[in-house]
C-alpha angles and dihedrals in degrees: 000000000000103000092208093067090064111097113252095239091052095047092045092052092048096046092046088056093047100260136114127207113241106170146355114277112189108286093358146010138298110226134191129205117267091218092075095252122128094249111136135178141164129236115202119194115229120189099225144113121251097236128149094274092050091048091052093050090047090055092051093046092050090051095056113104120187132145092226097050124070110250112254105224099184148325114234134186107239100178138323108318095002128099129184118223105205113201142166112271113248114208116205146070126297119236087250091058093045094050091047089062105037147029122285120288118270118232093263093050092048090051090051088057099040101047099056094038090051087053090051090052090049090054091053092046092050087056091054093254136119126208098216099189110061109158144130087274096054097048108082124188112213120222088257091058100257116134117222127193105225137181104065096179091110092055090052094047094052108264105180112183106097094171090055088055090058094044091051089052092052092047091047093052091046089052090059094050129081119265121199093011095050092125090064094067103025118094090211136059118282093257091052098047125120089242090060091048093049092046088055091050090061088066094051115104117225092021115189136184094260091061088058091051091049093049092051095049091044095056111023144039109226116242132177118281110246105234114206114253090355104065093131090060095056108110124221091209093101092049092048091051091050093048102039120107137164110257089212088063096042096102120128108286134197116251091258093050091047090052091053090050091053090050089054089051090052089050090054091049094048115028107067115125112227113227088205089066089056090052091051091047090057088057094059100035092121092063097073097122098149112080105247133168119205106272138170128223119255110277118247123247090232108087094219093053089042091054090052093049093044091052090054093043091053089059089053091051092050089052091054094047088213109138091194089068091064087087087076089061112021137044108251113261092003121131093261093050092049092049094047092047088053090050092053091047091052089058087068093209096313114147119235115215129189098010115155135157125226109206107204102174141359134180141162114262114228111259115234092188096255098101100064111198093356118108113204119214121182113218126191111199145145130216120232125237110273143161136242116218113200117236090239091061095252126148116307117251113226117222118199122231114269129238116254113269135174125235131169117238114207103214127195127189114243137173087270094048130258117355133176117258100174142349123217139169112257 
């Protein structure tokens, strides 16, 4: 790429942070680290003013963590009226590129795309944001088979129609599927195909992401997306995550219980926190030009999703070291709050860098009537490797990543939503 065609403000921002633009990437530039490492990111130019509203949206967007969204590393002011949206680079092919080189998606492939992207939209919507540009060009399938919803400029600029996001997703998936010859690739009768289910969703008022997940699980078994000329690289991990279930919980369920189980599956598919994103974030820490305070996304009404978000929010609070922020996670004076306050005190002012939580599974624990107004949710998660930096500026202490373990979060509903009352071993 001719370096002189890169605007001066963009190149300056990248070089100052230790990166160099190497090629055009959609609305911005792909950049690589100047230190010779393989770190890569993208900077997308957004025509906007860095006012209070923009700063607040930037903070919320940076706080969103979802495996099927690129991690937003920062929002920087490039020049008057121009912002830079700095995001993790997503390697892969867009749905538009895939469809240009192969036959339409089968039902199982379409479900593999729709379920995780619906989960990504739900994560944005829980944070009070809307994507605004869902299409075959903004859904990228990685070489390992994972779809990622890219181009978050609309969320930063204040897109507001969450239902339109979901309808665009449904229409996009339908556009990648066969039409008149649907019966040739579907493993079910025409009236039971995923196309028929998605067509029906477009007539449903108040459509949300969970309805899309339900429709997919009701009518199709997810299968890997066949990537042109790279089929051998397509991973079955996403399909395995979507299909897996605990035999001990495989008893006949009511429709409502089954729906909750499918939502938990979707959460497993789409809520992991990528440690690589944390590593990238460390590389651009000096770019934080918008005044942001550590904040967590609004907690979902669903207790399983809330438990996942609260687990991730707790890691953010520990990184800040600010005990006052525990109110966004724990119920004041409850056992969990007392334990977390003690943990922060034991840090003795040390700063925690790079801490993230990977939630691998979550499910509601059956209530035996002894817990009153407490809803128990089991969460299996692992903590990332991180470092502790002493308050006196001494050498950082490296802490290895933890093994996955399961704890039970006792949640109680408050005026601010679900909060943690206690945490116990199952």
